[in-house]
PAVOMI-587218 format. One line per 5 residues: number of its first residue (from 0); their letters; for each residue x negated, y, z of C-alpha. Coordinates in pm, 1 decimal, decimal comma, always signed. Example, Ala and Ser with C-alpha at 12.3 -4.5 7.8 and 13.67 -1.06 7.14 Angstrom:
BEGIN
0> as> -1230,0 -450,0 +780,0 | -1367,0 -106,0 +714,0 .
% end
This chain:
BEGIN
0> mpqeq> +3509,1 -958,9 +19,4 | +3286,0 -1271,7 +41,1 | +3000,2 -1247,5 +289,3 | +2642,2 -1356,0 +228,8 | +2470,5 -1527,2 +519,9 .
5> ydvfv> +2102,1 -1497,2 +611,4 | +1877,8 -1569,7 +905,0 | +1681,8 -1245,9 +860,9 | +1782,9 -920,1 +693,0 | +1495,9 -678,0 +626,6 .
10> igggi> +1555,3 -304,8 +576,7 | +1272,3 -139,8 +384,7 | +1070,4 -235,7 +76,6 | +732,1 -100,6 +179,5 | +430,7 -311,0 +269,8 .
15> ngcgi> +557,5 -402,3 +617,5 | +906,6 -499,3 +504,9 | +784,0 -703,6 +208,0 | +509,7 -865,4 +414,7 | +757,6 -971,6 +683,3 .
20> ardav> +1006,8 -1099,5 +423,8 | +734,5 -1304,4 +255,3 | +608,8 -1456,1 +580,2 | +960,7 -1530,9 +704,8 | +1087,3 -1704,3 +390,8 .
25> grgys> +763,9 -1902,8 +374,0 | +842,8 -2042,1 +719,5 | +1189,5 -2155,6 +615,6 | +1414,6 -1866,8 +714,3 | +1674,7 -1741,8 +469,2 .
30> vclae> +1588,1 -1379,2 +396,3 | +1738,8 -1076,0 +224,8 | +1551,3 -747,4 +182,0 | +1715,9 -417,6 +88,2 | +1521,7 -110,1 -26,3 .
35> mndla> +1711,5 +213,3 -89,3 | +1474,1 +324,5 -368,2 | +1202,1 +137,6 -556,9 | +953,2 -92,9 -389,1 | +659,7 +103,8 -244,2 .
40> sgtss> +831,9 +431,9 -325,8 | +746,8 +577,2 +15,6 | +437,0 +563,2 +232,6 | +300,4 +242,7 +81,7 | +217,4 +398,2 -255,6 .
45> wstkl> +70,4 +722,5 -121,1 | -226,6 +587,5 +73,2 | -598,2 +642,5 +10,3 | -598,4 +294,3 -152,8 | -835,1 +134,9 +98,1 .
50> vhggl> -849,5 -195,5 +280,4 | -1083,4 -85,0 +555,8 | -1160,3 -115,6 +922,1 | -1122,7 +255,4 +985,0 | -1470,6 +368,6 +1083,2 .
55> ryley> -1346,5 +692,9 +1239,3 | -1107,6 +505,8 +1471,1 | -1411,7 +389,3 +1671,3 | -1440,4 +746,5 +1802,0 | -1094,8 +708,7 +1957,0 .
60> yefrl> -1188,5 +371,4 +2111,4 | -940,1 +181,7 +1891,7 | -1167,4 -124,6 +1904,8 | -890,3 -384,8 +1880,7 | -740,2 -215,7 +1576,7 .
65> vreal> -1078,5 -182,1 +1404,6 | -1172,9 -543,1 +1477,9 | -842,6 -672,8 +1343,3 | -866,0 -454,4 +1032,8 | -1225,6 -556,4 +963,3 .
70> terei> -1128,3 -922,5 +986,3 | -835,8 -867,1 +751,1 | -1053,8 -703,6 +481,8 | -1200,5 -1029,1 +357,4 | -880,8 -1227,9 +412,5 .
75> lwqna> -685,0 -989,0 +191,3 | -965,3 -971,9 -64,9 | -957,1 -1350,4 -95,5 | -576,2 -1351,6 -115,1 | -559,4 -1092,2 -394,0 .
80> phiir> -897,7 -1048,5 -566,7 | -734,7 -897,0 -876,2 | -595,9 -591,5 -692,6 | -855,1 -575,0 -411,4 | -1226,4 -531,5 -472,6 .
85> plrfi> -1536,1 -453,8 -262,5 | -1645,4 -92,8 -251,7 | -1966,5 +57,1 -115,3 | -1928,8 +381,4 +80,3 | -2192,4 +655,8 +100,7 .
90> lpyhk> -2191,9 +850,1 +428,8 | -2433,4 +1145,9 +400,1 | -2597,1 +1263,4 +718,3 | -2491,3 +1624,0 +783,0 | -2710,4 +1811,5 +1027,8 .
95> glrpa> -2503,4 +1982,6 +1292,6 | -2222,4 +1726,1 +1289,3 | -2236,5 +1370,7 +1426,9 | -2599,1 +1275,8 +1505,6 | -2767,4 +1007,2 +1294,5 .
100> wmlrl> -2799,1 +767,7 +1588,9 | -2422,8 +784,0 +1648,9 | -2348,8 +706,8 +1283,6 | -2592,8 +416,6 +1281,9 | -2448,6 +274,7 +1603,8 .
105> glfly> -2095,6 +300,6 +1471,3 | -2195,7 +125,4 +1148,8 | -2376,4 -147,7 +1344,8 | -2050,9 -218,4 +1528,6 | -1864,0 -197,7 +1198,1 .
110> dhigg> -2090,8 -465,3 +1049,2 | -2065,2 -706,9 +1339,6 | -1733,4 -693,5 +1527,2 | -1505,6 -806,4 +1245,0 | -1640,0 -1142,3 +1133,7 .
115> rkllp> -1784,9 -1011,1 +805,1 | -1898,2 -1296,8 +578,7 | -1899,4 -1189,4 +213,5 | -1939,4 -812,3 +218,8 | -2296,6 -672,5 +234,0 .
120> ttrtl> -2423,9 -490,5 +542,8 | -2515,2 -126,9 +599,9 | -2836,8 +19,9 +462,6 | -3005,5 +359,2 +480,7 | -3049,7 +562,2 +161,7 .
125> dmhsd> -3297,9 +827,2 +54,5 | -3067,0 +1066,9 -127,0 | -3352,7 +1223,0 -323,3 | -3430,6 +891,1 -493,6 | -3096,4 +706,2 -491,5 .
130> tsgkp> -2855,0 +779,0 -778,3 | -2577,7 +852,8 -529,3 | -2766,0 +1165,3 -424,4 | -2755,3 +1327,9 -769,2 | -2397,4 +1466,1 -752,2 .
135> lkplf> -2460,4 +1612,5 -405,4 | -2633,3 +1926,2 -287,3 | -3009,3 +1874,5 -233,6 | -2982,2 +1956,3 +137,9 | -2844,0 +1603,6 +195,9 .
140> skafe> -3157,2 +1391,4 +216,3 | -3032,7 +1088,6 +409,3 | -2721,0 +872,9 +398,6 | -2584,5 +539,5 +512,8 | -2418,7 +293,2 +275,6 .
145> ysdcw> -2165,7 +40,6 +407,7 | -1887,0 -185,8 +280,8 | -1509,4 -169,3 +270,7 | -1255,2 -254,4 -1,1 | -1032,7 -81,5 -255,1 .
150> vddar> -668,7 -186,3 -302,9 | -393,7 -105,4 -548,8 | -149,0 -30,0 -268,3 | +180,0 -26,6 -459,6 | +96,1 -350,4 -638,5 .
155> lvvln> +16,9 -512,2 -304,7 | +376,5 -437,2 -206,4 | +520,2 -566,0 -535,2 | +318,3 -888,5 -516,5 | +439,6 -955,7 -162,3 .
160> ardaa> +797,1 -905,3 -281,5 | +736,6 -1126,3 -585,4 | +595,5 -1406,3 -370,5 | +883,9 -1372,3 -125,7 | +1132,8 -1400,8 -413,4 .
165> drgai> +946,7 -1697,7 -560,4 | +992,0 -1870,0 -224,6 | +1365,3 -1796,6 -211,3 | +1409,5 -1449,7 -61,9 | +1666,2 -1211,0 -209,6 .
170> irtrt> +1506,0 -875,9 -297,2 | +1741,1 -585,3 -372,6 | +1604,0 -246,3 -472,7 | +1801,7 +77,9 -493,8 | +2029,3 -73,4 -234,4 .
175> evtdv> +2109,3 +136,9 +71,2 | +2207,1 -10,8 +405,1 | +2504,7 +200,6 +509,3 | +2637,9 +23,2 +818,1 | +2504,9 -235,0 +1061,4 .
180> rreng> +2709,6 -362,1 +1353,4 | +2717,6 -657,9 +1587,5 | +3009,8 -888,5 +1524,0 | +3071,4 -1234,3 +1672,8 | +2709,4 -1282,1 +1780,3 .
185> swrvt> +2563,1 -1181,9 +1441,8 | +2491,5 -867,8 +1246,0 | +2738,5 -746,6 +986,5 | +2534,0 -553,7 +729,1 | +2699,8 -336,9 +464,0 .
190> tkdra> +2490,7 -233,0 +163,8 | +2567,6 -11,5 -134,5 | +2417,6 -37,0 -481,2 | +2303,2 +320,1 -546,9 | +2355,7 +285,4 -922,4 .
195> tgaet> +2704,3 +133,8 -929,3 | +2838,1 +215,0 -582,9 | +2931,1 -150,8 -532,6 | +2927,3 -266,5 -170,4 | +2810,2 -602,1 -37,7 .
200> iataq> +2864,5 -749,6 +307,1 | +2608,3 -982,3 +463,3 | +2568,0 -1145,0 +801,5 | +2235,1 -1210,3 +966,6 | +2107,2 -1347,9 +1293,7 .
205> lvvna> +1836,7 -1082,4 +1308,6 | +1774,4 -747,2 +1137,4 | +1424,4 -608,7 +1081,4 | +1413,4 -229,5 +1061,2 | +1097,6 -167,9 +856,8 .
210> agpwv> +1213,1 +155,5 +696,2 | +883,0 +336,3 +755,5 | +934,9 +713,8 +782,5 | +1310,7 +650,8 +781,3 | +1306,8 +402,6 +1071,1 .
215> dkvlt> +1469,6 +649,7 +1312,1 | +1711,6 +765,8 +1042,8 | +1826,7 +406,6 +993,5 | +1883,6 +374,3 +1366,8 | +2080,3 +698,6 +1392,6 .
220> gafgd> +2270,7 +640,3 +1068,2 | +2347,1 +275,7 +993,9 | +2318,4 +164,6 +1357,9 | +2470,8 +474,6 +1517,5 | +2193,4 +517,2 +1776,0 .
225> nnarn> +2183,7 +892,2 +1831,2 | +1889,2 +872,2 +2072,4 | +1638,0 +720,1 +1829,4 | +1314,2 +921,6 +1855,7 | +1023,1 +684,5 +1804,3 .
230> vrlvk> +798,2 +791,6 +1518,5 | +560,2 +1078,5 +1462,8 | +557,5 +1175,8 +1096,6 | +210,8 +1269,9 +971,7 | +159,7 +1396,2 +617,1 .
235> gshiv> -141,3 +1290,5 +415,6 | -215,4 +1454,4 +79,8 | -462,5 +1373,9 -197,8 | -590,4 +1544,3 -509,9 | -715,0 +1378,9 -830,7 .
240> vnrmf> -975,4 +1546,7 -1052,8 | -1170,6 +1435,6 -1357,2 | -1456,2 +1199,4 -1278,1 | -1727,5 +1375,6 -1076,8 | -2002,0 +1109,6 -1075,8 .
245> dhdrc> -2113,7 +815,4 -1289,4 | -2172,4 +541,1 -1032,7 | -1903,3 +314,6 -886,3 | -1956,8 +391,1 -517,9 | -1738,9 +602,9 -288,8 .
250> yifqn> -1829,5 +896,0 -64,2 | -1708,5 +955,1 +289,5 | -1768,6 +1312,3 +401,3 | -1767,3 +1448,6 +755,8 | -1607,9 +1787,2 +810,4 .
255> adnri> -1668,9 +2053,2 +1074,5 | -1319,7 +1988,8 +1219,0 | -1427,7 +1629,4 +1302,4 | -1208,5 +1487,8 +1026,5 | -1335,2 +1293,6 +726,1 .
260> ifaip> -1233,1 +1280,4 +362,3 | -1310,6 +1033,7 +84,3 | -1413,6 +1088,5 -278,1 | -1338,4 +765,7 -463,2 | -1376,4 +651,2 -826,3 .
265> yekdf> -1018,8 +630,9 -953,9 | -871,1 +469,5 -1264,6 | -1210,7 +481,7 -1442,5 | -1189,8 +845,5 -1555,8 | -1097,5 +1025,9 -1233,0 .
270> tlvgt> -1204,1 +1092,9 -874,3 | -957,7 +1071,1 -586,2 | -1016,3 +1309,5 -293,5 | -831,0 +1285,7 +37,3 | -676,7 +1276,3 +280,4 .
275> tdqdf> -528,2 +1541,0 +508,4 | -357,1 +1483,9 +843,6 | -72,0 +1717,2 +936,0 | +238,1 +1674,0 +1145,4 | +547,1 +1675,6 +925,2 .
280> dgdpg> +904,0 +1773,8 +998,5 | +1140,9 +1725,7 +709,0 | +1271,4 +1476,0 +455,5 | +994,7 +1222,2 +382,0 | +1135,4 +1186,6 +31,1 .
285> eveis> +1062,8 +1553,1 -44,0 | +704,4 +1573,7 +81,4 | +458,6 +1772,5 -132,9 | +103,1 +1894,6 -98,9 | +73,4 +2250,5 +35,1 .
290> eaevt> -156,4 +2526,3 -86,2 | -339,3 +2503,5 +246,8 | -405,3 +2132,8 +191,6 | -529,8 +2193,6 -161,9 | -769,0 +2456,4 -29,8 .
295> ylcna> -881,8 +2228,4 +254,1 | -962,9 +1934,9 +24,9 | -1137,5 +2151,5 -234,9 | -1348,7 +2323,8 +28,9 | -1431,0 +2004,2 +219,1 .
300> aseyf> -1550,6 +1824,7 -95,8 | -1735,8 +2133,0 -222,2 | -1934,9 +2138,1 +100,4 | -2112,2 +1829,2 -34,1 | -2088,3 +1823,6 -413,6 .
305> aepih> -2334,5 +2033,9 -612,3 | -2050,9 +2121,2 -850,9 | -1763,8 +2263,8 -642,7 | -1403,5 +2156,3 -692,6 | -1159,3 +2430,5 -782,9 .
310> etdiv> -781,9 +2418,8 -782,1 | -787,5 +2442,7 -1160,9 | -978,2 +2110,3 -1175,3 | -686,8 +1917,1 -1025,4 | -501,0 +1689,0 -1267,0 .
315> wtysg> -260,5 +1532,1 -1017,4 | -168,8 +1543,0 -650,1 | +32,3 +1317,1 -426,1 | +151,7 +1327,8 -68,0 | +302,8 +1076,2 +167,6 .
320> vrply> +427,5 +1057,2 +523,8 | +284,6 +805,6 +766,0 | +533,5 +687,0 +1029,1 | +298,7 +663,4 +1327,1 | +422,8 +548,4 +1665,4 .
325> ddgas> +464,6 +858,0 +1879,8 | +208,0 +805,2 +2154,2 | +191,2 +1171,3 +2254,2 | -151,2 +1237,9 +2097,1 | -226,1 +1609,0 +2076,0 .
330> kaqea> -358,5 +1601,5 +1718,5 | -222,8 +1421,9 +1414,2 | -558,8 +1258,7 +1338,4 | -573,9 +1126,1 +1695,5 | -233,1 +955,1 +1687,3 .
335> treyv> -269,1 +580,0 +1707,9 | -264,2 +369,6 +1390,9 | -167,5 +67,0 +1601,0 | +163,6 -89,3 +1509,7 | +437,4 -135,1 +1766,5 .
340> leldq> +711,4 -398,3 +1738,6 | +1019,5 -361,8 +1958,9 | +1267,8 -647,5 +1984,0 | +1611,7 -545,3 +2109,8 | +1781,8 -860,7 +2236,5 .
345> atggt> +1992,8 -905,2 +2546,2 | +1886,1 -1205,4 +2754,8 | +2154,3 -1210,8 +3020,8 | +2491,8 -1078,1 +3128,5 | +2789,2 -1024,8 +2900,7 .
350> dagra> +2569,7 -951,3 +2595,7 | +2367,9 -1274,3 +2621,7 | +2292,9 -1422,2 +2281,1 | +2382,4 -1107,4 +2092,5 | +2220,3 -1043,5 +1754,5 .
355> ailnv> +1867,1 -905,6 +1775,0 | +1701,3 -614,6 +1598,1 | +1326,4 -585,1 +1545,2 | +1206,4 -226,9 +1493,4 | +868,9 -177,9 +1325,6 .
360> yggki> +671,5 +136,7 +1407,0 | +337,3 +245,3 +1262,9 | +82,5 +13,6 +1108,3 | -154,0 +45,8 +814,6 | -189,9 -136,0 +484,7 .
365> ttyrk> -501,0 -325,4 +596,2 | -322,4 -492,5 +887,3 | +16,0 -557,1 +722,1 | -35,0 -935,3 +716,6 | -119,0 -947,5 +1088,2 .
370> laeaa> +175,5 -719,8 +1159,5 | +397,9 -966,2 +974,2 | +261,1 -1255,4 +1179,4 | +327,5 -1062,3 +1499,1 | +678,9 -983,4 +1375,0 .
375> lekie> +741,5 -1352,4 +1308,1 | +647,2 -1430,4 +1667,2 | +924,7 -1192,9 +1775,2 | +1165,3 -1344,6 +1523,8 | +1088,8 -1693,6 +1649,1 .
380> eaigk> +1148,2 -1573,0 +2004,3 | +1488,7 -1439,1 +1906,1 | +1634,5 -1701,0 +1670,2 | +1409,4 -2003,6 +1700,9 | +1097,8 -2133,2 +1530,3 .
385> rgavw> +1100,7 -2283,5 +1180,3 | +770,0 -2321,6 +999,7 | +405,6 -2266,2 +1086,9 | +171,2 -1971,3 +1033,2 | +65,7 -1983,8 +666,6 .
390> trtas> -29,6 -1656,0 +495,3 | -397,8 -1640,9 +594,1 | -508,1 -1873,6 +313,8 | -220,2 -1823,6 +68,7 | -306,3 -1625,3 -243,6 .
395> lpggd> -68,4 -1360,9 -369,9 | +73,0 -1400,8 -723,5 | -211,0 -1389,5 -975,7 | -482,1 -1411,5 -710,6 | -551,7 -1783,6 -735,2 .
400> fpatg> -923,3 -1757,1 -816,1 | -1232,0 -1704,1 -595,2 | -1276,0 -1355,0 -451,4 | -1631,7 -1341,7 -584,5 | -1527,1 -1480,4 -923,7 .
405> fdeal> -1341,2 -1185,3 -1074,7 | -1577,4 -1138,3 -1368,4 | -1563,2 -1505,8 -1462,2 | -1182,3 -1510,6 -1439,1 | -1162,5 -1194,9 -1651,4 .
410> dkaaa> -1396,2 -1342,4 -1914,6 | -1176,3 -1651,6 -1930,9 | -866,7 -1436,9 -1984,1 | -1038,7 -1229,0 -2251,7 | -1138,2 -1545,8 -2437,9 .
415> twpnl> -773,4 -1655,7 -2440,1 | -669,8 -1345,1 -2638,5 | -977,8 -1267,3 -2852,4 | -786,9 -1039,8 -3088,4 | -662,8 -807,7 -2813,9 .
420> drali> -867,9 -514,0 -2690,5 | -1098,0 -604,7 -2401,7 | -1003,9 -286,6 -2214,8 | -636,3 -386,4 -2231,1 | -712,9 -734,7 -2098,2 .
425> erlfh> -919,1 -587,0 -1814,2 | -646,5 -342,6 -1713,9 | -380,2 -613,7 -1719,3 | -596,4 -859,7 -1530,3 | -652,9 -603,2 -1255,3 .
430> lygtr> -274,0 -576,5 -1221,3 | -152,2 -932,1 -1278,1 | -452,2 -1160,3 -1231,0 | -382,8 -1507,2 -1364,3 | -20,2 -1409,5 -1424,9 .
435> ihdvl> -146,0 -1214,4 -1723,0 | -39,2 -1529,2 -1910,2 | +322,8 -1449,5 -1824,2 | +279,2 -1099,0 -1965,5 | +91,9 -1171,0 -2288,1 .
440> kdaet> +213,3 -1527,0 -2348,0 | +110,9 -1641,0 -2698,8 | +40,8 -1296,2 -2844,0 | -232,1 -1300,4 -3107,3 | -237,2 -934,7 -3215,6 .
445> pddlg> -116,9 -603,5 -3065,2 | +185,6 -621,4 -3295,6 | +301,8 -927,5 -3100,9 | +328,3 -712,1 -2785,5 | +609,6 -496,7 -2923,5 .
450> tdfga> +644,0 -120,7 -2903,4 | +334,0 +74,7 -2801,1 | +438,8 +349,5 -2558,2 | +90,1 +499,1 -2543,5 | -211,3 +458,3 -2313,4 .
455> glfea> -213,0 +82,4 -2378,5 | +138,0 +25,6 -2242,1 | +325,3 -223,5 -2459,5 | +680,8 -350,4 -2458,1 | +569,3 -695,5 -2337,7 .
460> evryq> +434,9 -550,6 -2012,4 | +742,4 -335,9 -1956,9 | +964,0 -639,0 -2016,9 | +768,4 -839,0 -1758,4 | +794,3 -562,4 -1498,3 .
465> mrhew> +1167,6 -525,1 -1552,6 | +1237,7 -898,5 -1533,1 | +993,9 -998,5 -1260,5 | +893,7 -685,7 -1065,6 | +1219,4 -490,4 -1022,0 .
470> aiead> +1113,3 -198,7 -1245,6 | +1417,8 +5,2 -1349,6 | +1296,2 +356,3 -1430,4 | +993,1 +492,5 -1614,3 | +827,6 +614,6 -1292,6 .
475> dvlwr> +844,9 +260,3 -1153,7 | +621,8 +151,1 -1442,0 | +400,0 +458,5 -1473,2 | +329,1 +546,6 -1109,4 | +386,7 +239,9 -892,0 .
480> rsklg> +322,5 -73,8 -1098,3 | +45,5 +112,6 -1278,1 | -106,8 +462,5 -1282,6 | -57,1 +513,8 -1655,8 | +133,6 +829,9 -1569,4 .
485> lrise> -209,1 +995,4 -1558,0 | -254,3 +927,1 -1928,3 | +82,5 +908,0 -2099,7 | +246,6 +1207,0 -2269,4 | +589,5 +1344,3 -2182,4 .
490> ddkar> +718,9 +1238,2 -2523,5 | +598,2 +882,3 -2468,8 | +749,3 +881,5 -2120,4 | +1082,1 +984,1 -2271,9 | +1056,7 +698,0 -2524,8 .
495> lsehm> +983,4 +457,7 -2241,8 | +1281,5 +582,7 -2040,0 | +1516,2 +537,9 -2333,5 | +1381,0 +189,1 -2401,9 | +1427,0 +83,9 -2039,3 .
500> raasq> +1784,3 +218,6 -2029,2 | +1872,1 +26,5 -2344,0 | +1700,1 -289,9 -2221,5 | +1881,5 -282,0 -1886,0 | +2219,1 -240,5 -2058,4 .
505> sd> +2157,2 -535,6 -2290,4 | +2056,1 -776,4 -2011,0 .
% end
C-alpha cells in the first residue's frame, strides 16, 4: 500500500485541530487532518456561541486567560466579521448576590486589560427607563452593559478548515485514526474511511492529538497508552425558546449558586439560554441534556424574566462536553479553561530523534488562534522552523472586509442580486461573507438556485457546502453549516437527504 508523507498529522476536526492545521500549512509544513465524524461535530458546535473574555473567570484569578481572550476578541472579529459580530451584554444587579462595587470593578478590568480598541466600554443602565428592563421583573432597577462578541462556532471551524485546504492541507472527514506507531524515526498513521472501510497509511514527523473529549481515548486506543488520564469532561447544556425580547442585546444573569447563565438573541426568532456545568462520565458522542439541567435553566432564567420559561416553551436543546485539563478543581465551574500543550519527544539516549506527539488539552473557542500559535512553537521545537507567525492579520474565507463595515458589504452583495430576497442574501452573507459569490454565482432569480428544500435553503447552497465545505449528510447542512434545522420540516429534511445521497453518488 503506498504511503502518504506529511510533516504534521492532526487528529481532530474541531476548532483546535483546524486552527493548528491552518497555521501549520500557512508556515510551509505539509499537513493532513483526520476527523472521525464531521467537522465541528463535537465540542466546537455546542458552545454558547461567544467570543468573550470570560468575565466570571476573574473571580478565579485567571487574569492571563482573560487578558489573552479579551485581546483575541477584536482580532477574531476583524478576521471573520461575517460570522463574528459585537454584542452588548446586560448584567442586572441582583441584591444579595455579588455587590455592585465588585461588578463595576470587574467590568473596569474587563474594559482595560485586553487592549480594547473598537468595542464600546461599560455603562450603567436604569432598568426602569432602558428598553432592556422591560422583559425583566421590576425588582431589577440597575444593570451594567458591556461588550463581547457573538460567533457562529461551527462555521468558524469550517472556515479554518477551508483556509487550511486552500493553502494545501489535506482535510479528511469521517476518517478514523485506528493505529499510530513510531517506525524508523517517524509516525506510521493508519486511517479508515468510515463510509467505505478503506484504509490509508501515512507517515508524519509529528502528530497533533487535538481530539477534544476523545484525546485520552485516542491515546489509549490508537497509541496504546493505557495510562492516559488527562482531561476532565464537563457537560454544558443549552435550551432554545421562542424569542423572549425585541432588542438585540444579551443578558447575563447571576445565580444563587455563584454560576451565571446567558440569554442571547438567536437566529432572529429565538432566544438561547445556557449554559450548565456538570462533570460528565460517559461517551461524549452520546451526551444529552438532563431533566435536572432543563429545570435549572428554566428556573435560573425565570428568576429574572417577568414571563417565566417553562419546559413546554423549549423548541430545541443541545449539549456538549468540554475537555478541560484536569487540574484537580473541586467544582466543574472552577476547573481551568487554560489550554495545556504537552510535547512528547525524547531528547537523549536510545530514543533520541524519535517522532514527537503534541497533545492538546482544554482551551476555548476565543483563544483557539493563540493556542495554535503556541502549538506551532512546540512543532518548530520538534521538527524545525519553516515560516513566520501570520494568522493575526489574515482574514478567514469570506471575511476580507472591514470589521465595522458589515452593513456596507451586505448592501453591496444585495445590489449584486437585486431579484433575490434580501433576507436570503443577509443569511448567506452571514455564513459566507464575500464568498457568497461562489454560492450564488450569476443567479438572477430563485429558479436559478435549483431545488428549494424549504426555509430558504436552495440546491446551489447545498452544492457549495458539499463541494467546498465537506458536507455529506443533511445534519451537516442543517445543524453545523447553518441552523436551518430549527425551521425545516421532517419531509423537507428527507428530500434534502435523498438529494445529497444522489449528488454524492454522481460525483
